[in-house]
C-alpha positions in Angstrom: -112.0 89.6 308.6 -114.3 88.1 306.2 -115.5 89.5 302.6 -118.6 91.2 304.1 -116.4 93.3 307.1 -114.0 94.2 303.9 -116.3 95.6 301.6 -118.6 96.6 304.4 -115.4 99.0 305.2 -114.7 100.4 301.6 -118.0 101.0 301.3 -118.1 103.6 304.9 -114.7 104.8 303.8 -115.9 105.5 300.4 -112.7 103.9 298.2 -113.2 104.7 294.7 -112.9 101.1 293.6 -113.9 98.5 291.2 -113.6 95.3 292.2 -112.0 92.4 289.2 -112.9 88.6 289.0 -111.3 87.3 285.9 -114.3 88.0 283.9 -116.2 91.9 285.4 -116.0 94.5 287.3 -118.0 95.8 290.3 -118.3 98.3 293.2 -118.1 96.6 296.5 -121.5 97.8 296.9 -123.1 96.4 294.5 -121.7 93.0 295.3 -122.7 93.4 299.2 -126.6 93.8 297.8 -125.8 90.5 295.7 -122.9 87.9 296.8 -125.2 85.6 299.3 -124.0 85.5 302.5 -122.0 81.0 302.2 -119.2 83.9 299.8 -119.8 87.1 302.5 -118.7 85.0 305.5 -115.5 83.7 303.2 -112.6 84.6 305.5 -110.8 87.5 303.2 -108.0 90.1 303.7 -107.6 93.1 301.9 -104.8 94.8 300.9 -105.4 97.7 299.7 -105.1 98.6 296.9 -104.1 95.0 294.5 -106.9 92.1 296.1 -109.3 90.8 298.5 -107.6 87.2 298.9 -109.4 84.7 300.5 -107.0 83.1 304.0 -107.1 79.6 304.1 -107.8 77.0 306.8 -104.0 76.6 308.2 -104.2 80.7 307.4 -102.5 81.5 305.1 -103.7 84.4 302.2 -105.1 81.6 299.6 -106.8 82.8 296.2 -107.6 86.3 295.1 -111.7 86.5 295.1 -110.6 90.2 294.0 -108.5 92.3 291.9 -108.8 95.4 292.6 -109.0 98.4 289.3 
């Protein structure tokens, strides 16, 4: 799954979460509207209620992109 699909699912399910990086908090809609395609196409994993993490080339969890607030 890619980040764009995860954000679209959050929006479609009307989940009331804020996604936080190291400095700011965002709604999923804001990220969909503002992130470039290169970021939206990152292979990612959503652990509901905890975080969205990058999936590395070997298929393992990598960096946490956003934490759920």
